C-alpha positions in Angstrom: -30.1 -20.1 1.2 -29.3 -23.1 3.4 -29.0 -25.3 0.3 -26.7 -22.9 -1.2 -24.5 -22.9 1.9 -24.6 -26.6 2.1 -23.2 -26.7 -1.4 -20.6 -24.3 -0.6 -19.5 -26.2 2.5 -19.2 -29.3 0.4 -17.1 -27.5 -2.1 -14.9 -26.2 0.7 -14.5 -29.5 2.4 -16.5 -28.4 5.5 -19.3 -30.8 5.3 -21.8 -31.3 8.3 -19.5 -29.3 10.7 -21.3 -26.0 9.4 -25.0 -26.5 9.5 -26.5 -23.2 10.6 -26.2 -19.9 8.6 -28.0 -18.0 11.3 -24.9 -18.3 13.5 -23.3 -15.2 11.9 -26.2 -13.1 13.0 -26.2 -14.1 16.5 -25.7 -11.2 19.0 -22.2 -11.1 20.9 -21.0 -8.8 23.8 -18.5 -7.3 21.4 -18.6 -4.3 19.3 -18.3 -4.2 15.4 -14.8 -4.0 14.2 -15.2 -0.8 12.4 -16.5 0.9 15.6 -13.1 0.8 17.4 -11.7 4.4 17.6 -8.7 6.0 19.4 -9.0 9.0 21.6 -8.9 12.4 20.0 -5.3 13.5 19.0 -3.9 10.0 19.2 -1.6 8.8 16.6 -2.9 6.7 13.8 -1.7 6.0 10.3 -3.4 7.7 7.4 -4.7 4.4 6.1 -5.9 1.0 7.3 -2.9 -0.8 8.3 -4.5 -4.3 8.1 -5.8 -3.6 4.5 -1.9 -3.8 3.6 -0.8 -6.1 6.2 -3.2 -8.9 5.8 -2.6 -9.4 2.0 1.1 -9.4 2.5 0.8 -11.9 5.5 -1.0 -14.4 3.2 1.0 -13.9 0.1 -0.2 -16.4 -2.6 -2.7 -17.8 -0.4 -4.7 -14.7 -0.5 -7.4 -14.7 -3.3 -10.5 -12.9 -4.4 -13.3 -15.6 -4.0 -16.8 -16.0 -5.4 -19.3 -13.9 -3.6 -20.7 -15.8 -0.5 -18.0 -18.4 -0.6 -16.5 -16.9 2.5 -19.7 -17.4 4.5 -19.0 -21.2 5.8 -15.6 -19.8 7.0 -17.0 -17.0 9.0 -19.6 -19.5 10.5 -17.0 -21.9 11.5 -15.0 -19.1 13.3 -18.1 -18.0 14.9 -18.5 -21.5 16.4 -15.0 -21.5 17.4 -15.5 -18.1 19.2 -18.4 -19.6 21.1 -16.7 -23.0 21.8 -16.0 -24.3 25.3 -12.3 -23.2 25.9 -12.0 -25.8 28.7 -11.8 -28.3 25.9 -8.0 -28.7 25.0 -9.1 -29.3 21.3 -9.8 -25.7 20.8 -6.8 -23.9 22.6 -3.4 -24.9 23.5 -2.6 -25.9 27.0 -0.1 -23.7 28.9 2.9 -25.3 30.4 2.0 -26.2 34.0 4.6 -23.9 35.4 3.3 -20.9 33.8 0.4 -19.9 35.9 2.7 -19.6 39.0 5.3 -18.1 36.9 3.0 -15.4 35.7 2.3 -14.4 39.2 5.9 -14.3 40.2 6.7 -12.2 37.1 4.1 -9.7 37.9 5.6 -9.1 41.4 8.0 -6.4 41.1 9.7 -7.4 44.3 10.2 -11.1 43.3 13.7 -12.4 44.1 15.9 -14.2 41.7 15.9 -17.3 43.7 12.1 -17.4 43.6 12.0 -17.0 39.8 14.7 -19.7 39.5 12.7 -22.1 41.7 9.6 -21.7 39.4 11.6 -21.7 36.0 13.5 -24.8 37.2 10.5 -27.0 37.2 10.4 -26.8 33.3 13.5 -28.2 31.9 12.6 -27.2 28.3 12.0 -23.7 29.6 15.5 -23.6 31.3 17.0 -24.9 27.9 15.4 -22.2 26.0 16.6 -19.5 28.3 20.1 -20.7 28.4 20.1 -20.8 24.7 18.7 -17.3 24.5 21.3 -15.7 26.9 24.0 -17.1 24.8 22.7 -15.7 21.7 24.4 -12.8 19.7 21.8 -10.4 21.1 23.2 -10.9 24.7 26.6 -11.6 23.6 28.0 -12.7 27.2 31.7 -12.6 27.7 31.6 -16.2 28.9 29.3 -19.0 27.9 26.3 -19.1 30.2 25.6 -22.7 31.4 23.3 -22.3 34.5 20.0 -20.6 35.4 21.7 -18.7 38.2 24.2 -17.1 35.9 21.4 -16.3 33.3 19.5 -14.4 36.1 22.7 -12.5 37.0 23.3 -11.5 33.4 19.8 -10.4 32.6 18.8 -8.9 36.1 15.1 -9.4 37.2 13.5 -7.0 34.7 15.4 -8.5 31.8 14.7 -12.0 32.9 10.7 -11.3 33.1 10.7 -10.1 29.6 12.8 -13.1 28.4 10.8 -15.8 30.3 7.6 -14.3 29.1 8.7 -14.4 25.4 10.4 -17.8 25.7 7.2 -19.3 27.4 4.8 -17.9 25.0 6.9 -18.5 21.7 5.7 -22.2 21.4 2.1 -21.4 22.1 2.0 -18.6 19.4 4.3 -20.5 16.8 1.8 -23.5 16.9 1.9 -24.7 13.3 -0.4 -27.2 11.3 -1.8 -26.8 7.8 -0.5 -25.1 4.7 -1.5 -21.7 5.4 -0.5 -21.6 9.0 2.9 -22.9 8.6 3.5 -20.0 6.3 2.0 -17.1 8.3 2.9 -18.4 11.9 6.5 -17.3 11.7 5.5 -13.9 10.5 2.9 -13.4 13.2 5.3 -14.5 15.8 7.8 -11.8 14.5 5.0 -9.1 14.5 4.0 -10.2 18.1 7.7 -9.7 19.4 7.8 -6.3 17.7 4.3 -5.3 19.1 5.4 -6.5 22.6 8.6 -4.3 22.5 6.5 -1.4 21.1 3.8 -1.8 23.8 6.6 -1.7 26.5 8.2 1.4 25.1 5.0 3.3 24.6 3.6 2.3 28.1 6.7 3.4 30.0 6.7 6.9 28.1 3.0 7.2 29.2 3.7 6.1 32.7 1.8 2.6 32.4 3.0 -0.7 33.4 5.6 -1.9 31.0 5.4 -5.6 31.8 1.7 -5.8 31.5 2.0 -3.9 28.1 4.6 -6.5 27.0 2.4 -9.3 27.9 -0.5 -7.9 26.1 1.5 -7.3 23.0 2.7 -10.9 23.1 -0.5 -12.5 23.4 -2.8 -10.6 21.2 -2.1 -12.7 18.2 -2.8 -16.2 19.8 -6.3 -16.0 18.6 -5.1 -15.3 15.0 -2.9 -18.4 15.1 -5.8 -20.5 16.5 -8.3 -19.0 13.7 -5.8 -19.9 10.9 -5.2 -23.4 12.3 -9.0 -23.9 12.5 -9.6 -23.0 8.8 -6.7 -24.8 7.7 -8.3 -28.0 9.1 -11.6 -27.5 7.1 -10.5 -26.1 3.8 -9.8 -28.3 0.9 -8.1 -25.6 -1.0 -5.8 -23.3 1.1 -7.4 -20.0 0.0 -8.2 -17.0 2.4 -10.6 -14.4 1.1 -9.2 -10.9 0.5 -12.4 -9.1 0.6 -12.7 -6.2 3.1 -15.8 -7.5 4.8 -14.3 -10.8 5.4 -11.0 -9.3 6.6 -12.6 -7.3 9.1 -14.8 -10.1 10.4 -11.9 -12.6 10.7 -9.5 -10.3 12.4 -12.3 -9.1 14.7 -13.0 -12.7 15.8 -9.3 -13.3 16.1 -9.3 -10.6 18.6 -12.2 -12.1 20.6 -10.3 -15.6 20.5 -7.3 -13.9 22.1 -9.3 -12.3 24.6 -11.1 -15.6 25.6 -7.9 -17.6 25.7 -6.1 -15.0 27.7 -9.1 -15.2 30.0 -8.8 -19.0 30.2 -5.1 -18.6 31.1 -5.9 -16.3 33.9 -3.9 -13.1 32.6 -3.6 -10.0 34.8 -6.8 -7.8 34.7 -5.0 -4.9 33.0 -3.9 -7.3 30.2 -7.5 -8.6 29.8 -8.9 -5.0 29.6 -6.5 -4.1 27.0 -7.4 -7.1 24.9 -11.1 -6.5 25.4 -10.7 -2.9 24.4 -9.6 -4.2 20.9 -13.2 -5.8 20.6 -15.6 -4.0 23.0 -15.4 -0.6 24.5 -17.6 2.2 26.0 -15.7 5.0 24.3 -12.5 5.8 22.6 -9.5 3.6 23.1 -7.1 5.0 25.9 -4.4 3.9 28.3 -3.2 0.3 27.7 -5.9 -0.5 25.3 -4.6 2.5 23.1 -1.0 1.4 23.5 -1.8 -2.1 22.3 -3.7 -0.7 19.2 -0.8 1.7 18.3 1.9 -0.9 19.0 0.0 -3.3 16.8 -0.1 -0.9 13.9 3.6 0.3 14.3 4.8 -3.2 14.5 3.0 -4.1 11.4 4.2 -1.1 9.5 7.8 -2.1 10.5 7.4 -5.5 8.8 6.0 -3.8 5.8 8.7 -1.3 5.5 11.3 -4.2 6.0 9.5 -6.1 3.2 9.5 -2.9 0.9 5.7 -3.0 0.7 5.6 0.6 1.9 8.3 3.3 2.5 9.3 4.6 5.8 9.0 8.2 4.4 5.5 7.6 3.3 3.5 10.7 4.5 0.4 8.6 5.2 2.4 6.9 8.2 2.1 10.3 10.0 5.3 9.4 11.9 6.9 13.0 11.5 3.9 14.4 13.2 4.4 12.3 16.4 7.8 12.1 18.0 6.8 9.5 20.4 5.7 7.1 17.8 8.7 8.0 15.6 11.1 7.1 18.5 9.2 3.8 18.9 9.4 3.1 15.0 13.1 3.9 15.2 13.6 1.7 18.3 12.2 -1.5 16.6 14.7 -0.9 13.8 17.5 -0.5 16.3 16.5 -3.7 17.9 16.6 -5.6 14.6 20.1 -4.5 13.9 21.1 -5.5 17.4 19.8 -8.9 16.9 21.3 -9.4 13.5 
């Protein structure tokens, strides 16, 4: 068996980096991906959303591969999941201003002056915010040229969302390798929609909207890192489409997101929601359930936009859940506002 895996490794260009097939069998603290269930009566589509989203995301890079050829890829991901995340080779470094900024953003009583003080330490972040507030989405009456004016236009709550999105965009849009360059923009688009859906659902359910927004933004960082990692070891840019591989790949991407967010010292509520996607003591509920549903509804929104599925497909079960229907419609309205 090990000889076969070594041959497969050489064919895939992995070489000696993958040496131990037993790594896949090692126990983890996380549940099997198919064990994640929602609380009784919670909305869910009548089909596995990822079974349609994943092939669409990959496009021509998704292939049916020879049985067993995906093992080296899974072993490489398993090693990445267990890697020392204090090593900058494995995860991106957050901007030095971000930890303090996150603490300020979580404080509902934070002043505009305090936020401006933190943001002003990162010139590139200021530039992105100024560019964003002058976009057609905000359409200011006069051109905004200073951070103080941007804060006055947006208000504290609006600034919190914009700063979070602007700060994390470069981290989630990391691109290297042929596959990652294609999927990263789509993953970021889905992340933004997921964050918006998280906030809307959380507010309707009396949960913290900003924590929900952060969870939606960061849940795909592990997916980007996973794609980048495989891009670096594959000779041919081919991702297996087999169900078992997809489940394990996405499951480990969720674990990566959790570990990275932990390294970045995210709020406890966000950490719990991320952990709920991979490890749980019972059915998903509260922010964990919001994140799962927002993830699905944002993926469905993209699939409908791409004409992969129809928005009146009965399997979506949207007509049976007014809350999810409102959320799905709100994502479409936001798209038109941004156009």
